[in-house]
PANU-998000 format. One record per residue (C-alpha): x, y, z. Coordinates in nm, 2 decimals, decimal comma. Layout:
<sites>
+--------+--------+--------+
:     c1 :     c2 :     c3 :
+--------+--------+--------+
:      X :      Y :      Z :
...
+--------+--------+--------+
</sites>
This chain:
<sites>
+--------+--------+--------+
:     c1 :     c2 :     c3 :
+--------+--------+--------+
:   5,76 :  -1,26 :   0,57 :
:   5,38 :  -1,32 :   0,56 :
:   5,44 :  -1,68 :   0,44 :
:   5,71 :  -1,75 :   0,71 :
:   5,49 :  -1,62 :   0,99 :
:   5,15 :  -1,72 :   0,85 :
:   5,06 :  -1,91 :   1,16 :
:   5,10 :  -1,59 :   1,37 :
:   4,86 :  -1,38 :   1,17 :
:   4,52 :  -1,31 :   1,32 :
:   4,21 :  -1,49 :   1,19 :
:   4,01 :  -1,26 :   0,96 :
:   3,67 :  -1,20 :   1,11 :
:   3,41 :  -1,04 :   0,87 :
:   3,19 :  -0,98 :   1,18 :
:   3,45 :  -0,77 :   1,35 :
:   3,34 :  -0,41 :   1,42 :
:   3,66 :  -0,27 :   1,27 :
:   3,60 :  -0,47 :   0,95 :
:   3,24 :  -0,34 :   0,93 :
:   3,35 :   0,02 :   0,99 :
:   3,63 :  -0,01 :   0,73 :
:   3,37 :  -0,13 :   0,48 :
:   3,14 :   0,16 :   0,54 :
:   3,43 :   0,41 :   0,51 :
:   3,55 :   0,25 :   0,19 :
:   3,20 :   0,25 :   0,05 :
:   3,17 :   0,62 :   0,13 :
:   3,50 :   0,71 :  -0,02 :
:   3,40 :   0,53 :  -0,34 :
:   3,07 :   0,72 :  -0,37 :
:   3,25 :   1,05 :  -0,30 :
:   3,50 :   0,98 :  -0,57 :
:   3,23 :   0,88 :  -0,81 :
:   3,04 :   1,20 :  -0,73 :
:   3,34 :   1,41 :  -0,83 :
:   3,34 :   1,25 :  -1,17 :
:   2,97 :   1,30 :  -1,22 :
:   3,00 :   1,66 :  -1,11 :
:   3,27 :   1,73 :  -1,36 :
:   3,06 :   1,58 :  -1,63 :
:   2,77 :   1,80 :  -1,53 :
:   3,00 :   2,11 :  -1,54 :
:   3,09 :   2,01 :  -1,89 :
:   2,73 :   1,97 :  -2,01 :
:   2,60 :   2,28 :  -1,84 :
:   2,87 :   2,50 :  -1,99 :
:   2,75 :   2,41 :  -2,34 :
:   2,40 :   2,54 :  -2,26 :
:   2,50 :   2,82 :  -2,02 :
:   2,85 :   2,94 :  -2,11 :
:   2,85 :   3,19 :  -1,82 :
:   2,66 :   2,98 :  -1,57 :
:   2,91 :   3,06 :  -1,30 :
:   2,79 :   3,42 :  -1,31 :
:   2,47 :   3,32 :  -1,13 :
:   2,56 :   2,98 :  -0,97 :
:   2,92 :   2,98 :  -0,86 :
:   2,86 :   2,65 :  -0,68 :
:   2,70 :   2,37 :  -0,88 :
:   2,62 :   2,12 :  -0,61 :
:   2,35 :   2,31 :  -0,42 :
:   1,98 :   2,25 :  -0,38 :
:   1,89 :   2,56 :  -0,57 :
:   2,14 :   2,51 :  -0,86 :
:   2,04 :   2,14 :  -0,91 :
:   1,67 :   2,23 :  -0,90 :
:   1,72 :   2,51 :  -1,16 :
:   1,92 :   2,29 :  -1,41 :
:   1,67 :   2,01 :  -1,36 :
:   1,38 :   2,24 :  -1,45 :
:   1,57 :   2,45 :  -1,71 :
:   1,86 :   2,23 :  -1,85 :
:   1,89 :   2,46 :  -2,15 :
:   1,80 :   2,83 :  -2,22 :
:   1,51 :   2,75 :  -2,45 :
:   1,32 :   2,63 :  -2,14 :
:   1,33 :   2,99 :  -2,02 :
:   1,14 :   3,12 :  -2,31 :
:   0,83 :   3,30 :  -2,20 :
:   0,93 :   3,26 :  -1,83 :
:   0,89 :   3,59 :  -1,65 :
:   1,11 :   3,73 :  -1,38 :
:   0,84 :   3,69 :  -1,12 :
:   0,79 :   3,32 :  -1,21 :
:   1,16 :   3,25 :  -1,19 :
:   1,18 :   3,44 :  -0,86 :
:   0,90 :   3,22 :  -0,71 :
:   1,07 :   2,90 :  -0,84 :
:   1,42 :   3,00 :  -0,70 :
:   1,26 :   3,12 :  -0,37 :
:   1,11 :   2,78 :  -0,32 :
:   1,41 :   2,58 :  -0,44 :
:   1,65 :   2,77 :  -0,21 :
:   1,41 :   2,79 :   0,08 :
:   1,42 :   3,16 :   0,07 :
:   1,80 :   3,20 :   0,07 :
:   1,84 :   3,34 :  -0,28 :
:   1,80 :   3,71 :  -0,34 :
:   1,54 :   3,86 :  -0,57 :
:   1,80 :   3,98 :  -0,82 :
:   1,91 :   3,62 :  -0,90 :
:   1,62 :   3,56 :  -1,14 :
:   1,69 :   3,88 :  -1,33 :
:   2,06 :   3,79 :  -1,35 :
:   1,99 :   3,44 :  -1,49 :
:   1,75 :   3,57 :  -1,76 :
:   1,98 :   3,85 :  -1,86 :
:   2,29 :   3,62 :  -1,89 :
:   2,10 :   3,35 :  -2,08 :
:   1,96 :   3,61 :  -2,32 :
:   2,30 :   3,76 :  -2,37 :
:   2,47 :   3,43 :  -2,45 :
:   2,21 :   3,34 :  -2,72 :
:   2,28 :   2,97 :  -2,73 :
:   2,12 :   2,80 :  -3,03 :
:   1,89 :   2,50 :  -2,99 :
:   2,03 :   2,19 :  -3,17 :
:   1,85 :   1,90 :  -3,33 :
:   1,96 :   1,68 :  -3,04 :
:   1,88 :   1,93 :  -2,76 :
:   1,63 :   1,69 :  -2,60 :
:   1,90 :   1,43 :  -2,57 :
:   2,14 :   1,68 :  -2,41 :
:   1,87 :   1,79 :  -2,17 :
:   1,81 :   1,43 :  -2,08 :
:   2,18 :   1,38 :  -2,01 :
:   2,19 :   1,68 :  -1,78 :
:   1,88 :   1,56 :  -1,59 :
:   2,03 :   1,21 :  -1,57 :
:   2,35 :   1,34 :  -1,41 :
:   2,15 :   1,55 :  -1,17 :
:   1,96 :   1,24 :  -1,06 :
:   2,28 :   1,05 :  -1,01 :
:   2,43 :   1,33 :  -0,80 :
:   2,12 :   1,36 :  -0,58 :
:   2,12 :   0,98 :  -0,53 :
:   2,49 :   0,99 :  -0,43 :
:   2,43 :   1,27 :  -0,19 :
:   2,13 :   1,09 :  -0,03 :
:   2,35 :   0,77 :   0,00 :
:   2,62 :   0,97 :   0,17 :
:   2,37 :   1,10 :   0,43 :
:   2,25 :   0,74 :   0,49 :
:   2,61 :   0,61 :   0,53 :
:   2,70 :   0,89 :   0,77 :
:   2,40 :   0,80 :   0,99 :
:   2,52 :   0,44 :   1,00 :
:   2,87 :   0,55 :   1,08 :
:   2,74 :   0,76 :   1,37 :
:   2,56 :   0,46 :   1,51 :
:   2,85 :   0,22 :   1,46 :
:   3,09 :   0,46 :   1,64 :
:   2,89 :   0,41 :   1,96 :
:   3,04 :   0,06 :   1,97 :
:   3,39 :   0,20 :   2,00 :
:   3,54 :   0,34 :   2,32 :
:   3,75 :   0,59 :   2,13 :
:   3,63 :   0,95 :   2,20 :
:   3,83 :   1,10 :   1,91 :
:   3,56 :   1,36 :   1,84 :
:   3,66 :   1,53 :   2,16 :
:   3,97 :   1,66 :   1,97 :
:   3,91 :   1,99 :   1,79 :
:   3,92 :   1,94 :   1,42 :
:   3,80 :   1,57 :   1,43 :
:   3,44 :   1,50 :   1,35 :
:   3,26 :   1,17 :   1,33 :
:   3,36 :   1,10 :   0,98 :
:   3,73 :   1,17 :   1,04 :
:   3,71 :   0,96 :   1,36 :
:   3,57 :   0,67 :   1,16 :
:   3,85 :   0,70 :   0,91 :
:   4,11 :   0,70 :   1,18 :
:   3,97 :   0,40 :   1,35 :
:   3,92 :   0,21 :   1,03 :
:   4,29 :   0,26 :   0,93 :
:   4,44 :   0,22 :   1,28 :
:   4,22 :  -0,07 :   1,40 :
:   4,27 :  -0,19 :   1,75 :
:   4,51 :   0,05 :   1,92 :
:   4,65 :  -0,23 :   2,13 :
:   4,84 :  -0,34 :   1,81 :
:   5,08 :  -0,05 :   1,88 :
:   5,30 :  -0,05 :   2,19 :
:   5,34 :   0,33 :   2,19 :
:   5,28 :   0,65 :   1,99 :
:   5,61 :   0,61 :   1,82 :
:   5,50 :   0,28 :   1,67 :
:   5,18 :   0,44 :   1,54 :
:   5,38 :   0,74 :   1,40 :
:   5,60 :   0,49 :   1,21 :
:   5,30 :   0,29 :   1,09 :
:   5,13 :   0,61 :   0,95 :
:   5,45 :   0,74 :   0,79 :
:   5,46 :   1,05 :   1,01 :
:   5,79 :   0,96 :   1,19 :
:   6,10 :   1,05 :   0,98 :
:   6,33 :   0,78 :   0,85 :
:   6,70 :   0,80 :   0,95 :
:   6,96 :   0,72 :   0,69 :
:   7,31 :   0,67 :   0,83 :
:   7,65 :   0,62 :   0,66 :
:   7,96 :   0,62 :   0,87 :
:   7,96 :   0,94 :   1,08 :
:   7,67 :   1,09 :   0,88 :
:   7,31 :   1,07 :   0,98 :
:   7,03 :   1,22 :   0,77 :
:   6,66 :   1,23 :   0,86 :
:   6,41 :   1,23 :   0,57 :
:   6,04 :   1,22 :   0,53 :
:   5,89 :   0,87 :   0,55 :
:   5,73 :   0,78 :   0,21 :
:   5,63 :   0,44 :   0,34 :
:   5,37 :   0,35 :   0,60 :
:   4,99 :   0,37 :   0,56 :
:   4,94 :   0,65 :   0,31 :
:   4,57 :   0,68 :   0,38 :
:   4,64 :   0,73 :   0,75 :
:   4,91 :   0,97 :   0,67 :
:   4,68 :   1,18 :   0,46 :
:   4,42 :   1,18 :   0,74 :
:   4,67 :   1,32 :   0,99 :
:   4,79 :   1,57 :   0,73 :
:   4,44 :   1,71 :   0,68 :
:   4,37 :   1,73 :   1,06 :
:   4,70 :   1,91 :   1,10 :
:   4,62 :   2,15 :   0,82 :
:   4,28 :   2,22 :   0,97 :
:   4,43 :   2,27 :   1,32 :
:   4,68 :   2,54 :   1,22 :
:   4,51 :   2,74 :   0,95 :
:   4,24 :   3,00 :   1,00 :
:   3,91 :   2,87 :   0,88 :
:   3,58 :   3,03 :   0,77 :
:   3,49 :   3,38 :   0,68 :
:   3,59 :   3,51 :   1,02 :
:   3,94 :   3,34 :   0,99 :
:   3,90 :   3,17 :   1,33 :
:   4,16 :   2,93 :   1,46 :
:   4,03 :   2,58 :   1,55 :
:   4,33 :   2,52 :   1,78 :
:   4,54 :   2,82 :   1,87 :
:   4,79 :   2,61 :   2,06 :
:   4,87 :   2,41 :   1,74 :
:   4,88 :   2,73 :   1,54 :
:   5,13 :   2,87 :   1,79 :
:   5,34 :   2,56 :   1,78 :
:   5,33 :   2,56 :   1,40 :
:   5,45 :   2,92 :   1,38 :
:   5,72 :   2,85 :   1,64 :
:   5,86 :   2,57 :   1,42 :
:   5,87 :   2,81 :   1,12 :
:   6,05 :   3,07 :   1,33 :
:   6,31 :   2,81 :   1,41 :
:   6,39 :   2,78 :   1,04 :
:   6,17 :   2,49 :   0,93 :
:   5,98 :   2,50 :   0,60 :
:   5,60 :   2,50 :   0,61 :
:   5,57 :   2,14 :   0,52 :
:   5,83 :   2,04 :   0,79 :
:   5,64 :   2,25 :   1,05 :
:   5,32 :   2,08 :   0,95 :
:   5,49 :   1,74 :   0,99 :
:   5,58 :   1,84 :   1,35 :
:   5,21 :   1,91 :   1,41 :
:   5,11 :   1,58 :   1,26 :
:   5,35 :   1,41 :   1,50 :
:   5,19 :   1,58 :   1,80 :
:   4,85 :   1,48 :   1,67 :
:   4,97 :   1,11 :   1,66 :
:   5,06 :   1,14 :   2,03 :
:   4,72 :   1,28 :   2,12 :
:   4,52 :   1,03 :   1,91 :
:   4,72 :   0,74 :   2,05 :
:   4,66 :   0,85 :   2,41 :
:   4,29 :   0,91 :   2,36 :
:   4,24 :   0,57 :   2,20 :
:   4,47 :   0,39 :   2,45 :
:   4,32 :   0,54 :   2,76 :
:   3,97 :   0,58 :   2,61 :
:   3,93 :   0,91 :   2,78 :
:   3,82 :   1,24 :   2,60 :
:   4,08 :   1,49 :   2,51 :
:   4,08 :   1,81 :   2,71 :
:   4,12 :   2,09 :   2,45 :
:   4,32 :   2,40 :   2,54 :
:   4,13 :   2,71 :   2,65 :
:   3,98 :   2,87 :   2,35 :
:   4,04 :   3,21 :   2,51 :
:   4,41 :   3,15 :   2,45 :
:   4,56 :   3,42 :   2,22 :
:   4,89 :   3,36 :   2,04 :
:   5,16 :   3,63 :   2,07 :
:   5,16 :   3,89 :   1,79 :
:   5,49 :   3,78 :   1,63 :
:   5,37 :   3,42 :   1,61 :
:   5,04 :   3,51 :   1,44 :
:   5,21 :   3,73 :   1,18 :
+--------+--------+--------+
</sites>
């Protein structure tokens, strides 16, 4: 089909803003994926020196945790370090967020594990510090890319961040995958392109609708994550980002749909909203946040 209609294809333009945004998003995704691998390697190396490290640092990629393992990659570096000295170090590294009991917990756990120093301990320490440097570099690069994405989004007239649950990064991912919205004649076409619209299989008098496994899978995943964020309580206070969508989701479940089917319905609604916002280039008016779903729908 591409060969037969080659003359109808648009001319590729590397200076096009959609092309540039797509390149930034692709670059960011690559760094994020790489950082996951580096983090897993760091987990593996840290566990050899601190078998119970999750006791005092449940999250590895934090400023305080990275600073600690950079200064004390193995327990023997803690020899002759007093509780007060470690308290001061952790207080500075965490900008005052860590409690005073953290230093005592680290020293007690490290002393209880009694990890033996090996002949190649200096090499293992170097490896840990090297991984930490790579993680910090990746995190700094992500911050820089996010800043460029923010600036580039100003050249698009798509106010997608007006929709609850869509931040600048998600907006950039949507635009980079959808491209110029004028390519789609309606929301149904966008839903089909993203694989959100179901596919109908018919044979004689029988018609069966099944999930569309085709379409743009990256775009499908973006709509899935937005839908999930919109219907599920988030944060420690279990607040709803979009009570209307939560209510709609629960309504579909009460009608007999499975959770993944109900979530697919939310995705389809989101496609309509995203299409309209991009097509009309007007901000989305979110429902009143004072809206409270009925008791039977929240249960």
